[in-house]
C-alpha positions as CSV (number, residue, x, y, z in Angstrom):
1,M,3.8,-60.3,-177.8
2,K,5.5,-60.1,-174.5
3,S,4.2,-62.4,-171.7
4,K,2.3,-61.2,-168.7
5,A,5.3,-62.0,-166.5
6,F,7.6,-59.9,-168.8
7,Q,5.2,-57.0,-168.7
8,K,5.0,-57.3,-164.9
9,I,8.8,-57.2,-164.6
10,Q,8.8,-54.1,-166.8
11,K,6.1,-52.4,-164.7
12,A,8.0,-53.2,-161.5
13,R,11.2,-51.8,-163.0
14,A,9.4,-48.6,-164.1
15,G,8.1,-48.3,-160.5
16,L,11.6,-48.5,-159.1
17,I,12.8,-45.8,-161.4
18,L,10.1,-43.5,-159.9
19,D,10.2,-44.7,-156.3
20,Q,13.7,-46.0,-155.8
21,P,15.7,-44.5,-158.6
22,F,19.1,-46.0,-157.5
23,F,17.7,-49.5,-157.9
24,G,15.7,-48.6,-161.0
25,S,18.7,-47.0,-162.7
26,L,20.9,-50.1,-162.2
27,A,18.0,-52.4,-163.2
28,L,17.9,-50.8,-166.6
29,S,21.5,-52.1,-167.3
30,L,20.3,-55.7,-167.0
31,N,18.8,-57.5,-170.0
32,L,15.4,-59.1,-169.1
33,K,15.3,-62.8,-169.9
34,E,12.5,-65.4,-169.3
35,D,13.9,-68.6,-168.0
36,P,11.3,-71.3,-167.2
37,A,14.1,-73.7,-166.2
38,C,15.2,-71.7,-163.2
39,E,13.5,-72.0,-159.8
40,T,12.9,-68.3,-159.2
41,G,15.2,-65.7,-160.8
42,W,18.9,-64.9,-161.2
43,T,21.5,-62.4,-162.4
44,D,24.9,-62.9,-163.8
45,G,25.6,-59.1,-163.9
46,T,24.5,-58.9,-167.6
47,S,21.0,-60.4,-167.6
48,L,18.0,-60.6,-165.2
49,G,16.5,-64.0,-165.6
50,F,13.2,-65.0,-164.2
51,N,10.7,-67.9,-164.1
52,P,7.5,-66.5,-165.6
53,R,5.3,-68.7,-163.4
54,W,7.1,-67.5,-160.3
55,I,6.6,-63.8,-161.3
56,D,3.0,-64.4,-162.2
57,D,2.2,-65.6,-158.7
58,M,3.8,-62.7,-156.9
59,P,2.4,-59.3,-156.0
60,L,4.0,-56.3,-157.7
61,E,5.8,-55.1,-154.5
62,K,7.5,-58.4,-154.2
63,V,8.6,-58.3,-157.8
64,K,10.2,-55.0,-157.0
65,G,11.9,-56.6,-154.1
66,F,13.2,-59.4,-156.3
67,I,14.6,-56.9,-158.8
68,A,16.3,-54.8,-156.1
69,H,17.7,-58.0,-154.6
70,E,19.3,-59.0,-157.9
71,V,20.5,-55.5,-158.6
72,M,22.4,-55.5,-155.3
73,H,24.1,-58.9,-156.1
74,D,25.4,-57.1,-159.2
75,A,26.2,-53.9,-157.3
76,C,28.3,-55.8,-154.7
77,D,30.2,-57.7,-157.5
78,H,28.9,-61.0,-156.2
79,T,28.9,-62.2,-159.9
80,T,32.7,-61.8,-160.2
81,R,34.1,-62.4,-156.8
82,R,33.1,-66.0,-155.9
83,G,36.3,-67.6,-157.1
84,G,36.4,-71.3,-155.9
85,R,34.0,-70.8,-153.0
86,D,30.9,-73.0,-152.7
87,K,28.1,-71.6,-154.9
88,K,25.2,-72.1,-152.5
89,R,27.1,-70.8,-149.5
90,W,28.1,-67.8,-151.6
91,N,24.5,-67.2,-152.5
92,I,23.5,-67.4,-148.8
93,A,26.2,-65.0,-147.7
94,G,25.2,-62.5,-150.4
95,D,21.6,-62.8,-149.4
96,F,22.3,-62.1,-145.7
97,V,24.2,-58.9,-146.7
98,I,21.7,-57.7,-149.2
99,N,18.4,-58.6,-147.5
100,A,19.2,-56.7,-144.3
101,L,19.8,-53.6,-146.3
102,L,16.8,-54.0,-148.5
103,K,14.5,-54.5,-145.5
104,E,15.8,-51.3,-143.9
105,S,15.2,-49.5,-147.2
106,G,11.5,-50.5,-147.1
107,F,11.4,-53.3,-149.7
108,V,9.0,-56.3,-149.5
109,L,11.1,-59.4,-150.4
110,P,9.7,-62.6,-152.1
111,D,11.0,-64.6,-149.1
112,E,11.8,-63.5,-145.6
113,G,14.6,-66.0,-145.1
114,F,18.3,-65.1,-144.5
115,I,17.6,-61.7,-142.9
116,D,20.0,-60.7,-140.1
117,P,20.4,-56.9,-139.3
118,S,23.9,-57.6,-138.0
119,C,25.0,-58.5,-141.6
120,K,24.1,-55.2,-143.3
121,N,27.6,-53.7,-142.7
122,K,29.5,-56.8,-143.6
123,S,30.8,-58.1,-146.9
124,A,29.7,-61.4,-148.4
125,D,33.3,-62.6,-147.8
126,Q,32.9,-62.0,-144.0
127,V,29.5,-63.6,-143.8
128,Y,30.6,-66.6,-145.9
129,A,33.5,-67.3,-143.6
130,G,31.2,-67.3,-140.6
131,L,28.5,-69.6,-141.9
132,S,28.0,-72.8,-140.0
133,E,28.6,-76.2,-141.6
134,P,24.9,-77.1,-142.2
135,E,24.4,-73.9,-144.2
136,K,27.5,-74.5,-146.2
137,T,25.9,-76.9,-148.7
138,P,22.1,-77.0,-148.2
139,G,20.5,-79.6,-150.3
140,G,23.8,-81.6,-150.9
141,E,27.5,-81.3,-151.5
142,D,28.9,-79.0,-154.2
143,D,32.4,-78.9,-155.6
144,G,32.3,-75.1,-156.1
145,Q,33.6,-75.4,-159.7
146,G,30.6,-74.0,-161.5
147,G,28.9,-75.5,-164.5
148,D,26.3,-74.5,-167.0
149,D,23.3,-72.4,-166.0
150,H,20.9,-75.2,-165.2
151,E,23.5,-77.0,-163.0
152,Q,24.3,-73.7,-161.3
153,G,20.6,-73.0,-160.6
154,M,20.0,-72.6,-156.9
155,D,18.2,-70.2,-154.8
156,P,18.3,-71.2,-151.1
157,G,17.1,-67.7,-150.0
158,G,14.0,-67.7,-152.3
159,C,14.7,-64.1,-153.5
160,G,16.7,-64.8,-156.7
161,E,20.1,-66.3,-157.1
162,V,23.5,-64.9,-158.2
163,R,25.5,-66.6,-160.9
164,D,29.0,-66.2,-162.0
165,A,29.6,-63.6,-164.8
166,K,30.4,-65.4,-168.1
167,N,31.4,-64.5,-171.6
168,P,28.7,-64.7,-174.4
169,D,30.0,-68.2,-175.3
170,G,29.6,-69.4,-171.7
171,S,33.3,-69.4,-170.8
172,D,34.6,-68.0,-167.6
173,L,35.8,-64.4,-167.5
174,S,39.6,-63.9,-167.3
175,P,40.9,-61.8,-164.4
176,P,41.3,-58.7,-166.6
177,Q,37.7,-59.1,-167.9
178,K,36.5,-59.3,-164.3
179,K,38.4,-56.2,-163.5
180,E,36.9,-54.4,-166.5
181,K,33.4,-55.5,-165.5
182,E,33.8,-54.3,-162.0
183,D,35.3,-50.9,-163.2
184,N,32.3,-50.4,-165.5
185,G,30.0,-51.3,-162.6
186,K,31.6,-48.5,-160.5
187,I,30.7,-46.0,-163.2
188,R,27.1,-47.3,-163.2
189,K,26.9,-47.1,-159.4
190,R,28.2,-43.5,-159.4
191,Q,25.6,-42.5,-162.0
192,A,22.8,-44.3,-160.1
193,V,23.7,-42.5,-156.9
194,Q,23.8,-39.2,-158.6
195,Q,20.4,-39.8,-160.2
196,A,18.9,-40.8,-156.9
197,K,20.3,-37.8,-155.1
198,Q,18.8,-35.5,-157.8
199,C,15.5,-37.1,-157.0
200,G,16.1,-36.7,-153.3
201,N,15.6,-40.4,-152.7
202,I,18.5,-42.6,-151.7
203,P,18.5,-44.7,-148.5
204,A,21.4,-43.7,-146.2
205,G,22.6,-47.3,-146.0
206,I,22.7,-47.6,-149.7
207,A,24.7,-44.3,-150.1
208,S,27.3,-45.5,-147.5
209,L,27.5,-48.9,-149.1
210,V,28.1,-47.5,-152.6
211,D,30.8,-45.2,-151.2
212,E,32.6,-48.3,-149.9
213,L,32.0,-50.3,-153.1
214,V,33.2,-47.5,-155.4
215,D,36.2,-46.6,-153.3
216,P,36.8,-49.7,-151.2
217,K,39.3,-50.2,-148.4
218,V,41.6,-53.1,-148.9
219,D,40.0,-56.1,-147.2
220,W,42.7,-58.0,-145.3
221,R,40.8,-61.3,-145.8
222,E,41.2,-61.0,-149.6
223,V,44.9,-60.2,-149.2
224,L,45.3,-63.2,-146.9
225,R,43.6,-65.5,-149.4
226,R,45.7,-64.3,-152.2
227,F,48.9,-64.8,-150.2
228,V,47.9,-68.4,-149.3
229,N,46.6,-69.2,-152.8
230,A,49.9,-68.2,-154.2
231,C,51.6,-70.9,-152.1
232,A,49.1,-73.7,-153.2
233,K,49.6,-76.3,-155.8
234,N,46.8,-77.6,-158.0
235,D,46.4,-81.3,-158.6
236,Y,44.6,-82.4,-161.7
237,Q,42.9,-85.6,-162.8
238,W,41.2,-86.9,-166.0
239,T,38.3,-88.7,-164.2
240,P,35.9,-87.1,-164.0
241,P,36.6,-84.6,-166.8
242,N,36.2,-80.9,-166.4
243,R,32.4,-80.3,-166.7
244,R,32.9,-76.8,-168.0
245,F,34.1,-78.0,-171.4
246,V,32.3,-81.4,-171.8
247,Y,29.3,-79.7,-173.6
248,Q,31.8,-78.5,-176.3
249,G,33.1,-82.0,-176.8
250,L,36.3,-81.3,-175.0
251,Y,37.6,-83.7,-172.3
252,L,40.0,-81.8,-170.2
253,P,41.3,-82.6,-166.7
254,S,39.4,-81.4,-163.6
255,C,41.0,-80.0,-160.5
256,R,41.0,-82.8,-157.9
257,S,42.4,-80.8,-155.0
258,E,44.4,-77.8,-154.0
259,E,47.4,-78.8,-151.9
260,L,48.9,-76.2,-149.7
261,G,51.4,-78.4,-147.7
262,E,52.5,-77.2,-144.3
263,L,51.1,-73.9,-143.1
264,V,52.2,-72.4,-139.8
265,V,50.2,-69.8,-138.0
266,V,51.6,-67.9,-135.0
267,L,49.2,-66.3,-132.5
268,D,50.6,-63.4,-130.5
269,T,49.0,-64.2,-127.1
270,S,50.5,-61.3,-125.2
271,G,47.1,-60.3,-123.9
272,S,46.4,-57.4,-126.2
273,I,44.5,-59.5,-128.8
274,S,40.7,-59.6,-128.0
275,E,38.5,-62.7,-128.2
276,T,36.5,-61.0,-131.1
277,E,39.7,-60.4,-133.1
278,L,40.8,-64.0,-132.5
279,Q,37.4,-65.3,-133.7
280,E,37.7,-63.2,-136.8
281,F,41.1,-64.7,-137.6
282,T,40.0,-68.2,-136.7
283,S,37.1,-68.0,-139.2
284,E,39.6,-67.2,-142.0
285,L,41.7,-70.2,-140.9
286,N,38.6,-72.4,-141.2
287,D,38.1,-71.2,-144.7
288,I,41.7,-72.0,-145.6
289,L,41.3,-75.5,-144.2
290,E,38.1,-76.0,-146.1
291,T,39.6,-74.8,-149.4
292,F,43.0,-76.5,-149.3
293,Q,44.4,-79.8,-148.3
294,C,47.0,-78.9,-145.8
295,K,48.5,-79.5,-142.4
296,L,48.1,-76.5,-140.1
297,T,50.4,-75.9,-137.1
298,V,49.3,-73.1,-134.7
299,I,52.0,-71.8,-132.3
300,H,50.8,-69.8,-129.3
301,C,53.5,-67.4,-128.2
302,D,53.9,-64.3,-125.9
303,S,57.5,-63.9,-124.7
304,E,57.9,-67.7,-125.2
305,V,56.1,-70.5,-126.9
306,E,53.2,-71.5,-124.7
307,Q,51.5,-74.2,-126.8
308,V,51.7,-75.9,-130.2
309,D,48.5,-77.3,-131.9
310,E,48.3,-79.3,-135.1
311,F,45.3,-79.5,-137.4
312,D,44.3,-80.7,-140.8
313,S,41.4,-80.2,-143.2
314,M,39.3,-82.8,-141.3
315,D,39.4,-80.7,-138.1
316,T,37.1,-77.9,-139.1
317,P,35.5,-75.9,-137.6
318,L,38.5,-74.9,-135.6
319,R,38.1,-73.8,-131.9
320,I,41.2,-71.9,-130.9
321,E,41.7,-70.4,-127.4
322,A,44.8,-68.2,-127.0
323,K,47.3,-69.6,-124.5
324,G,49.6,-67.1,-122.8
325,G,49.4,-63.5,-121.7
326,G,52.9,-62.2,-121.0
327,G,55.2,-59.9,-123.1
328,T,56.0,-60.3,-126.8
329,D,59.0,-61.8,-128.5
330,F,58.9,-62.7,-132.2
331,R,61.9,-65.1,-132.1
332,P,60.7,-68.2,-130.3
333,P,58.1,-69.3,-132.9
334,F,60.7,-69.4,-135.7
335,E,63.0,-71.3,-133.4
336,T,60.2,-73.8,-132.8
337,I,59.7,-74.2,-136.5
338,E,63.3,-75.1,-136.9
339,K,63.5,-77.4,-133.9
340,R,60.4,-79.4,-135.0
341,G,61.8,-79.8,-138.5
342,L,58.7,-78.0,-140.0
343,N,58.9,-77.0,-143.7
344,P,56.2,-74.4,-144.0
345,V,55.1,-73.1,-147.4
346,C,54.4,-69.9,-145.5
347,V,54.0,-68.5,-142.0
348,I,51.2,-66.2,-141.0
349,Y,52.0,-64.2,-137.8
350,F,48.9,-62.7,-136.1
351,T,50.1,-59.9,-133.8
352,D,49.5,-56.4,-132.5
353,G,53.0,-55.5,-133.6
354,C,54.2,-54.3,-130.2
355,C,57.6,-55.9,-130.3
356,N,61.2,-55.2,-131.6
357,S,62.7,-58.6,-131.1
358,Y,63.0,-60.2,-134.6
359,P,64.7,-63.4,-135.8
360,E,66.9,-63.6,-138.9
361,E,64.8,-63.6,-142.1
362,P,63.7,-67.1,-142.8
363,Q,63.7,-68.7,-146.3
364,Y,60.0,-69.2,-146.4
365,P,57.5,-66.3,-146.9
366,V,56.0,-64.6,-143.9
367,L,52.8,-62.6,-143.7
368,W,52.3,-60.4,-140.6
369,A,48.6,-59.9,-139.9
370,K,48.7,-56.9,-137.7
371,W,45.8,-55.9,-135.5
372,G,45.8,-52.7,-133.4
373,E,47.2,-49.2,-133.5
374,Y,50.9,-49.7,-133.1
375,E,53.2,-48.6,-135.9
376,F,54.7,-51.8,-137.3
377,T,57.5,-52.1,-139.9
378,P,59.1,-55.5,-139.6
379,P,62.5,-56.1,-141.3
380,F,61.1,-58.8,-143.6
381,G,57.7,-60.2,-144.8
382,E,54.5,-58.6,-145.9
383,V,52.1,-56.7,-143.6
384,I,48.3,-56.6,-143.8
385,E,46.2,-54.5,-141.5
386,A,43.8,-57.1,-140.1
387,Q,41.1,-54.8,-138.9
388,A,37.4,-55.9,-138.6
């Protein structure tokens, strides 16, 4: 016989199907699983786990809020997109994005923490990059490498946690498997939206979010991370061993650090880059320094180099103020790199693209992070549209 908590979850889910069909439809795709070992509840995109005692103590409306919260973690692909980022911080970022939207949609959440209306139109990636240091690892340090379900159990927001999607044997999904899971999720989201529209009940914020999730714009932050990650070198050690495989009796090396080497960032300080845009870009640099062991050189340049700053992974959070304000010339920063004897693994040039003075193509890779409305086709390097 099913427990009271299990029946309560079923009743709450049935209520969502009638009152909030988008959430109810998606909830039906998750397997219900009692888990007394977890603090509150969780989802890994396949199951909806819950602590029976926690569910027993909650009114039905909050149970509905819990289910909707977990459904949105899955709908936003939070179970597949964490990568090497800190687990607690990723949970918090996802909670900020989800809870603002759920409150606007009329849900009563199990806990009122981590609610900020300004986060509802942001991605978890954006919120994660902007979280302050104390929020990064509440309750202690975390290496971001994952682990078994009990080790991964954490719910700083009190509404239910998100766990990485896994294979049935507990192993990590491969990139193709993650892609397949996300593609299948898009189909379920389309079906859920269609069902909700037929019932005449889908919150406007949810409809617009699903449009973005199903047919997303390319996020420049993800492109930037992939570009930088491709230049990094992993360093492995045998002590301690990789915890993901110890339970199988396998002692494999763990990743000690990710070394990036020398990274050069050039800031176009010609005056057309706003403070908001600079802060957005700086938050991404902070994330790079927190993820990789590297030396960062920041070159401020308009028509000439105005200032050169050096940072390393111990200098976060960065505070960068643009120095300059004249015209634009792309050549001086590359000359400075050569004069200083720098050997960058890559150069990221943050600019509005309003310039036609280019140096000869360097031997190292260059990523142009272009902000603004100017047409920009440089003779070398890759270009990303760094729009907020």
